[in-house]
C-alpha angles and dihedrals in degrees: 000000000000092000089053094052089045089052092048093048092047095046092047094049092053093046104042107031096065091049091050091049088052087050091056095063093066094075132098138173119248125203113202111199127207090240091062099261120135118203117196121200145073126314108232099173135021126179111194113250091353118066151333128221115204130186116208126211091264090057095252115143127211135183124207131185117237091244090061094054124088098184142330122225140174112231141163114277115266110259093012104079108144102179129218118214101042107234100018127129095236098080100305100093091094116111121238146081124317119188134187148125137271137191133183151130130285125210105202142185136141132243118264093018094136100111098171111173119213091175097063100033090233118146109225127189133183113216121177119271116232117224140159130259126188144147148095131325133198126193121190112194115215096167135008088256102032134055141161112238124195128178140189109206142171103224131185112210133160138106141269131215127192121194125192125193129163090351092306116119121197119187123201130178144180118214117199118190115205141184097226125200112188119187121187149153110249117206112191132187119196126225103180109287090349123081128190119201145178133209132206130173147080135307136206126205128193114196116237103174141337136195138187121216144167140206115244092034106245093175100267098107106131147142116258124225125232122227092012123121108266092016130088138287114257089216133066128181131180151124129285125210116189145171135176152145132248134197129206105244132162097339092313143065123267105198146182118214128196113192137182118198117201110195118212099185132076111252091206121083107213124162090194122034130192118246092247095045117136121197124252107222125184114257114184137169116199137194120193141164124204148150134235135188131186124259114223127342 
């Protein structure tokens, strides 16, 4: 568990911090004068209760007495607003492409995994298996309330089984690593600097690797083959349902996403199936945080 959270924090740091630093460069200081003039630039000297010296983008330097100034603010540079919450009223209602990164945790299982065994007397439970998700995200805003969202993620899914008999518990699990490509419609609603959003659409998953393991180790730990009878399918397809909240920060959007993936394909690859066979489809709940900024004007 500690390794999983360490991986999450490191990945998020490398993905999000550089994007936030880019967002920082879009701000400038603005001096509003009582005569109606507005000066944009960088304050290079400020003497309390006396004067302010500001340098403009074209390198001109102006000095104003305090009694000439109405207020001083820090705003996004004119013509360079990148937005933060795609679709919000506070500078993010411009159409265009936003890109960024996200990372989080998956809680996964499969449908029909309750294997209970009345013949052996073993008590079997099916807790969620914890995995990692992370990758890149792109949001193309077509309306201040509507966008198309596409992601390219590394996602760990699978399931876990715990069996207890005579006070002895054995845990076994299958981990399936996917290259996941979710594609969804994103509907946003702005509430000042905060935006709430929902997502709906399909996702595709391409199997990268898979492994079966037990605890305690009983010698069955092994890799699982894709597209081999008795193994796993290399392709996964399903629907995603999401919701989240974003906050305007440093010229971009820092967001929290909640996601449920409803798999529609069997994860097992079987050439011959018993008459009473029931499909095992991925079921996954994910929590992720990320950051996006706008590309271009």
